[in-house]
Backbone as a ProteinNet text record, in pm:
[ID]
protein_1_A
[PRIMARY]
MICSHRNARYRRGFSLLEILAVVTILALIAIVVVPRIWASSLRARSQADARNKADINLAAERWYFEKGSWPAHDLSDIGADQAYFPSGLPSNPATGAAYRLDSTTHRAN
[TERTIARY]
80.7	0	86.5	194.4	284	342.8	370	429.3	335.1	207.2	113.4	85	87	65.4	183.5	302.6	421.5	420.2	378.9	373.2	269.8	157.6	54.6	103.2	186.7	235.6	335.4	414	515.5	464.7	354.4	301.6	214.7	270.1	198.6	168.6	237.9	219	197.1	204.8	189	324.4	322.4	447.2	479.3	602.2	645.5	566.2	535	458.1	316.3	255.3	119.9	120.8	219.6	230.3	256.4	343.7	370.9	246.7	166.7	44.3	-53.3	-69.2	-161.3	-112	16.6	73.3	57.5	77.2	61	-83.2	-176.8	-318.5	-354.6	-308	-335.7	-272.9	-154	-88.4	-166.4	-215.8	-295.9	-425.1	-488.1	-610.3	-578.4	-467.3	-428.4	-398.4	-337	-304.9	-432.7	-537.6	-663.9	-745.3	-750	-840.9	-787.5	-660.8	-605.8	-621.6	-590.7	-611.2	-757.4	-847.5	-989.9	-1032.5	-985.6	-1018.6	-959	-835.4	-769.7	-844.5	-883.5	-957.4	-1093.4	-1156.4	-1286.8	-1274	-1168.2	-1145.1	-1121.4	-1042.2	-1017.3	-1144.6	-1225.8	-1351.7	-1447.4	-1451.6	-1538.3	-1495.3	-1364.5	-1316.1	-1348.3	-1334.7	-1365.2	-1512.9	-1598.9	-1742.7	-1780.6	-1717.8	-1744.9	-1698.6	-1585	-1534.8	-1632.7	-1682.6	-1778.8	-1907.5	-1953.7	-2076.5	-2056.2	-1940.5	-1911.3	-1909.9	-1845.9	-1842	-1981.6	-2065.2	-2202	-2280.3	-2263.6	-2332.5	-2286.9	-2157.4	-2104.3	-2153.5	-2156	-2205	-2351.7	-2432.7	-2574.6	-2589.9	-2511.9	-2519.5	-2472.6	-2370	-2320	-2424.6	-2491.6	-2598.2	-2714.1	-2749	-2855.8	-2815.9	-2691.5	-2640.2	-2652.4	-2616.7	-2622.8	-2766.7	-2861.7	-3000.5	-3061	-3016.8	-3071.5	-3003.6	-2872.2	-2795.8	-2762.8	-2763.9	-2733.4	-2586.3	-2501.6	-2358.2	-2307.3	-2195.5	-2138.3	-2068.8	-2062.1	-1989.4	-1839.2	-1769.1	-1623.4	-1556.4	-1443.3	-1374.2	-1323.8	-1295	-1251.4	-1369.5	-1491.8	-1617.1	-1630.9	-1563.1	-1569	-1707.2	-1772.8	-1904.1	-2013.3	-2011.4	-2113.7	-2090.8	-1965.6	-1934.9	-1974.9	-1977.2	-2014.5	-2165.3	-2242	-2388.1	-2444.1	-2506.2	-2559.5	-2672.9	-2736.5	-2846.4	-2795.8	-2671.1	-2616.3	-2544.6	-2463.4	-2390.6	-2400.9	-2509.7	-2529.7	-2418.9	-2362.6	-2257	-2117.3	-2109	-1979.7	-1949.5	-1863.2	-1822.9	-1741.6	-1777	-1700.6	-1560.7	-1471.1	-1335.9	-1311.7	-1208.4	-1175.8	-1142.1	-1214.2	-1189.2	-1054.8	-999.4	-872.2	-753.7	-757.5	-643	-670	-796	-830.2	-825.4	-797.1	-787.2	-926.6	-931.4	-1058	-1091.2	-1219.2	-1263.5	-1261.6	-1244.6	-1247.7	-1334.7	-1387.2	-1463.3	-1370.4	-1384.9	-1310.2	-1361.1	-1272.6	-1313	-1390.6	-1375.3	-1447.3	-1575.7	-1569.2	-1687.1	-1774.7	-1721.2	-1791	-1832	-1744.6	-1763.1	-1655	-1689.8	-1596.2	-1484.1	-1364.9	-1250.1	-1157.3
-118.3	0	126.8	119.5	233.7	260.4	155.3	167.3	236.7	199.3	261.1	405.8	436.5	574.3	661.4	605	679.1	706.9	609.3	628.3	733.9	736.8	836.2	976	985.8	1117.1	1172.9	1090.3	1136.7	1154.4	1093.4	1102.9	1228.7	1334.2	1460.7	1500.4	1447.5	1488	1367.7	1394.2	1288.3	1227.2	1101.2	1036.3	1071.6	1046.9	1076	994.6	871.5	787.3	839.3	889.6	945.6	1070.1	1154.4	1276.2	1239.1	1141.5	1099	1039.4	965.3	907.6	1017	1118.5	1228.3	1306.1	1334.8	1408.7	1328.4	1198.4	1112.8	1112.8	1103.7	1106.3	1240.4	1348.7	1481.1	1497.5	1444.2	1452	1373.1	1255.6	1176.5	1248.2	1310.2	1387.1	1503.1	1571.4	1683.7	1637.7	1520.9	1468.4	1440.7	1402.1	1372	1498	1588.3	1703.1	1817.4	1852.3	1970.1	1962.3	1851.4	1848.3	1865.1	1813.5	1830.4	1975.2	2043.2	2185.1	2265.4	2234.4	2306.2	2286.3	2162.6	2135.1	2202.8	2203.4	2268.7	2418.8	2478.1	2621.2	2654.2	2572.5	2595.8	2580.7	2481.1	2458.9	2576.3	2628.2	2742	2866.5	2889.1	3004.7	2990.1	2870.3	2845.2	2867.5	2821.1	2840	2987.2	3059.2	3202.4	3278.1	3238.4	3300.6	3279.5	3157.7	3129	3208.1	3219.9	3296.2	3444.6	3499.2	3640.2	3666	3575.6	3592.9	3586.3	3495.5	3485.1	3612	3666.4	3791	3907.1	3914.8	4022.7	4006.7	3883.4	3861	3899.6	3865.5	3904.6	4056.3	4119.8	4265.8	4332	4275.9	4332.9	4318.8	4204.8	4187.9	4283.3	4298.3	4393.1	4534.8	4572	4703.6	4721.9	4619.2	4625.9	4647.1	4573.7	4587.6	4720.4	4774.4	4903.1	5022.5	5016.4	5132.1	5124.5	5004.8	4990.3	4973.7	4970.8	4947.7	4863.4	4796.8	4714.6	4802.7	4759.6	4838.1	4839.9	4930.5	4941.8	4810.6	4782.6	4655.7	4642.4	4756.7	4750.4	4758	4760.7	4762.6	4885.7	4993.7	5114.6	5179	5176.2	5239.1	5156.1	5027.7	4943.1	4927.4	4932.9	4923.4	5046.6	5162.2	5287	5303	5230.7	5240.4	5150.3	5210.9	5136.5	5041.9	5062.8	4976	4837	4827.7	4699.4	4623.7	4694.1	4632	4723.1	4710.2	4799.4	4788.9	4672.7	4657.9	4666.5	4710.2	4725.3	4609.4	4634.6	4534.5	4425.3	4297.9	4192.1	4177.5	4124.1	4095.4	3945.6	3899.8	3757.7	3712.7	3613.4	3572.3	3502.4	3444.9	3374.1	3470.2	3568.3	3657.1	3799.9	3837.2	3974.1	4068.9	4018.2	4101.6	4142.1	4252	4300.7	4221.9	4203.1	4136.8	4235.4	4183.3	4262.6	4189.6	4261.9	4201	4174.2	4058.8	4025.4	4114.9	4168.1	4263.9	4200.2	4070.8	4008.1	3937	3869.8	3793.8	3870.5	3977.7	4058.1	3971.6	3883.7	3797.6	3828.1	3812.6	3839.9	3737.5	3784.9	3695.5	3752.6
0	0	0	70.7	75.9	-62.2	-133.9	-266.9	-364.9	-365.3	-458.1	-421	-293.4	-250.4	-293.4	-286.4	-325.7	-476.5	-561.1	-706.4	-744.3	-675.6	-705.5	-671.8	-569.4	-529	-629.5	-693.3	-786.4	-929.3	-962.8	-1099.3	-1110.7	-1171.4	-1181.5	-1326.1	-1423.2	-1561.7	-1651.5	-1782.9	-1881.4	-1912.2	-1945.2	-1984.1	-2129.3	-2167	-2303	-2404.6	-2373.4	-2465.2	-2483.1	-2379.6	-2391.2	-2479.9	-2460.9	-2543	-2688.9	-2714.2	-2851.1	-2916.4	-2842.1	-2896.8	-2937.6	-2854.4	-2885.7	-3007	-3013.2	-3127.2	-3255.7	-3248.2	-3366.1	-3414.9	-3324.4	-3362.4	-3425.4	-3366.1	-3422.9	-3561.1	-3581.3	-3712.7	-3817	-3779.3	-3873.5	-3910.3	-3814.2	-3842.2	-3936	-3912	-3998	-4139.5	-4153.9	-4287.2	-4366.5	-4298.9	-4366.8	-4391.9	-4295.1	-4301.2	-4387.3	-4374.7	-4443.7	-4595.5	-4662.5	-4808.4	-4849	-4768.4	-4801.2	-4788.9	-4687.7	-4671.2	-4785.6	-4823.9	-4933.3	-5064.8	-5094.6	-5218.3	-5216.3	-5102	-5089.8	-5112.7	-5062.8	-5081.9	-5228.6	-5295.9	-5439	-5520.6	-5488.2	-5559.2	-5536.5	-5415.1	-5385.3	-5462.6	-5471	-5547.7	-5695.4	-5747.4	-5887.9	-5916.3	-5827	-5844.9	-5832.8	-5740.5	-5726.1	-5849.9	-5906.6	-6028.9	-6144.4	-6158.8	-6266.3	-6246	-6122.2	-6093.5	-6124.1	-6086	-6115	-6265.2	-6340.8	-6486.5	-6546.5	-6496.7	-6548	-6517.2	-6396.7	-6361.3	-6449.1	-6473.9	-6558.5	-6701.4	-6751.9	-6888.2	-6901.7	-6802.6	-6806.1	-6801	-6716.5	-6706.1	-6835.4	-6899.5	-7025.4	-7135.9	-7139.8	-7239.7	-7213.8	-7086.5	-7051.7	-7091.9	-7067.5	-7105.9	-7256.9	-7332.4	-7477.8	-7526.2	-7467.2	-7510.4	-7468.4	-7355.9	-7310.6	-7375.9	-7396.1	-7444.4	-7593	-7651.4	-7793	-7823.9	-7721.8	-7741.8	-7625.2	-7648.4	-7543.2	-7440.6	-7317.3	-7217.2	-7247	-7181.5	-7199.7	-7160.1	-7222.2	-7197.9	-7054.7	-6989.7	-6850.3	-6752.8	-6807.6	-6731.4	-6641.8	-6678.1	-6596.4	-6599.3	-6714.4	-6723.7	-6655.5	-6675	-6615.8	-6464.2	-6421.9	-6280	-6202.7	-6271.5	-6205.5	-6194	-6272.7	-6271.5	-6160.5	-6061.1	-5946.7	-5984.6	-6097.8	-6140.3	-6179	-6218.7	-6263.7	-6151.8	-6076.2	-5965.2	-5842.9	-5766.4	-5650.4	-5545.3	-5527.2	-5426.3	-5487	-5609	-5675	-5768	-5861.1	-5959.4	-5889.3	-5909.1	-5841.2	-5900.6	-5817.9	-5865.9	-5855.8	-5922.4	-5923.4	-5781	-5726.3	-5588.2	-5568	-5672.3	-5658.4	-5661.1	-5751.7	-5769.1	-5723.4	-5712.4	-5676.6	-5794.5	-5913.3	-6033.6	-6081.2	-6151.5	-6207	-6333.8	-6357.2	-6479.4	-6594.1	-6714.5	-6837.3	-6938	-7034	-7142.6	-7260.2	-7320.6	-7441.2	-7553.3	-7633.2	-7736.3	-7850.9	-7874.7	-7984.9	-7938.9	-7826.8	-7781.3	-7683.9	-7626.1	-7525.3	-7406.5	-7366.5	-7249.7	-7146.3	-7021.3	-6911.7	-6910.8	-6884.3	-6865.5	-6761.9
[MASK]
+++++++++++++++++++++++++++++++++++++++++++++++++++++++++++++++++++++++++++++++++++++++++++++++++++++++++++++

């Protein structure tokens, strides 16, 4: 009985093996989770980019039907009109670059 009481008194922290087991488990979880989060983030940016381009293309077509000419290639005129983009002209979510219209197809790129 004296022996077990003495061991309980000296054991105050975690052993090295317990700490290594926890670190190993956390590393395995990170190896599985981090790539999924990264892929999900890339997919979300790609989908947001496609949605922004579709919105800009619709707005450019609407501008053409209402005004009779295509908007400027840098979208400065359509971006300044609050009727088309009330919260401002969107930018590319992956790079932060501004969208432009192709001069031949009049589509956002």
